[in-house]
C-alpha positions in Angstrom: 16.6 -23.1 97.2 19.7 -21.3 96.0 21.9 -23.7 97.9 20.1 -26.7 96.5 20.7 -25.4 93.0 24.4 -24.9 93.7 24.7 -28.5 95.0 23.3 -29.9 91.8 25.3 -27.7 89.5 28.1 -29.9 88.0 30.3 -26.9 87.7 30.0 -26.0 91.4 33.3 -26.1 93.2 33.8 -29.0 95.6 35.7 -28.8 98.8 36.9 -32.0 100.5 36.9 -31.8 104.3 39.2 -34.6 105.6 38.3 -36.7 108.5 40.1 -35.2 111.5 42.0 -36.7 114.3 43.7 -34.6 117.0 47.3 -35.5 116.2 48.4 -33.7 119.3 46.6 -36.2 121.5 47.0 -39.3 119.4 50.7 -39.9 118.8 52.7 -43.0 118.2 54.1 -44.7 121.3 56.2 -47.9 121.5 54.1 -51.1 121.8 53.9 -52.5 125.3 56.6 -55.1 126.1 54.6 -57.3 128.3 52.3 -60.1 127.3 49.6 -61.4 127.0 48.6 -59.8 123.8 46.4 -56.8 124.6 43.5 -56.1 122.2 41.4 -52.9 122.3 38.0 -52.2 120.7 36.3 -48.8 121.1 32.8 -47.7 120.1 29.2 -47.3 120.9 27.7 -50.7 121.9 25.4 -51.1 119.0 24.9 -54.0 116.5 26.8 -52.3 113.6 30.0 -52.3 115.6 30.2 -56.1 115.6 31.4 -56.4 119.1 29.4 -59.6 119.7 31.3 -61.2 116.8 34.6 -60.1 118.3 33.7 -61.7 121.6 32.7 -64.9 119.8 35.9 -64.9 117.8 37.9 -64.4 121.1 36.4 -67.6 122.5 38.4 -69.5 119.8 41.7 -67.8 120.4 44.4 -70.3 121.3 46.9 -67.7 122.5 47.0 -65.7 125.8 45.2 -62.4 125.3 43.1 -59.7 127.0 40.5 -57.6 125.3 39.4 -54.2 126.6 36.1 -53.2 125.0 35.4 -49.5 125.7 31.9 -48.1 125.1 28.4 -47.5 126.2 25.1 -48.4 124.5 22.1 -50.6 124.3 24.0 -53.8 123.6 25.9 -53.7 126.9 23.7 -56.2 128.8 23.8 -58.7 125.8 27.6 -58.3 125.5 28.1 -58.8 129.2 25.9 -62.0 129.1 27.9 -63.3 126.1 31.2 -62.7 127.8 29.9 -64.6 130.9 28.3 -67.4 128.8 31.6 -68.0 126.9 33.6 -67.9 130.2 35.7 -65.0 129.1 35.3 -62.8 132.2 39.1 -63.1 133.0 40.1 -62.0 129.5 37.5 -59.5 128.3 36.8 -56.3 130.2 33.8 -54.1 129.2 34.6 -50.6 130.3 32.0 -47.7 130.1 32.4 -44.1 131.0 35.8 -43.6 129.4 36.3 -40.1 128.2 37.8 -39.1 124.8 40.7 -37.5 126.8 41.4 -40.9 128.3 41.6 -42.8 125.0 45.2 -42.0 124.0 46.4 -43.9 127.2 44.1 -46.8 126.3 45.6 -47.0 122.8 49.1 -46.8 124.3 48.3 -49.8 126.5 47.2 -52.0 123.6 49.1 -54.1 121.1 46.3 -54.2 118.5 43.1 -52.3 117.9 40.2 -54.3 116.5 37.4 -52.7 114.5 34.9 -55.5 113.8 32.2 -53.4 112.1 29.3 -55.0 110.2 26.1 -54.0 108.3 23.3 -54.4 110.9 19.9 -56.0 110.2 18.5 -52.5 109.3 21.3 -51.9 106.8 23.1 -49.4 109.0 26.9 -49.5 108.9 29.9 -47.5 110.0 31.3 -45.0 107.5 34.9 -44.5 108.6 35.1 -45.0 112.3 37.1 -42.4 114.3 38.6 -45.2 116.4 40.3 -46.6 113.3 42.0 -43.3 112.5 42.9 -42.6 116.1 44.5 -46.1 116.4 46.5 -45.5 113.3 47.6 -42.0 114.5 48.6 -43.7 117.8 50.8 -46.1 115.8 48.8 -49.2 116.7 48.3 -52.1 114.3 44.6 -52.5 113.3 42.5 -55.4 112.3 39.3 -54.2 110.8 36.3 -55.5 108.8 36.3 -54.7 105.1 33.0 -52.8 105.2 31.9 -49.3 104.2 34.8 -46.9 103.9 37.2 -48.7 106.2 39.3 -49.9 103.2 39.9 -46.3 102.3 42.1 -46.0 105.3 43.3 -49.6 105.9 45.2 -51.2 103.0 45.2 -54.9 103.7 48.7 -56.1 104.6 50.2 -52.6 104.5 48.5 -50.3 107.0 46.5 -53.0 108.7 44.6 -56.3 108.3 41.2 -56.4 106.7 38.8 -59.3 107.3 35.4 -60.1 105.8 32.6 -58.5 107.9 31.0 -61.1 110.2 33.9 -63.6 109.9 34.7 -64.9 113.4 37.5 -67.1 112.3 
């Protein structure tokens, strides 16, 4: 009860705890020289991550690319089916079981990190995804949906590219 009172007291001191990224692990590296363009997306395979929309958007790309999608979750069978249905098996790899310790190497191998978050049908959304901050710490350009707190880290045209959530074009 005492803590609840302190929280509602307008004179209570406030401490901001910043979102943390291990800058010892996630450090800028040069972009890969070789093509095709390598895209990376990382996250739990759930609706709010928008990975289905990223796969649909990739089907319309007119340039050579690969997309490595790293994560586990309940959407995996649906995403694998979508990749197959759209004939993108040669360009999109869905990789599960990747540890956090392995992620810096995956960022280093990518040209661009994509964070296609959306508000799901239950109203759930990402706050500020760790992958976004890790990608930026690793010196990778990011393309992200302008949803929730993402725009607090990505300034459109300066520190990344923001797109409307759900836009596959």
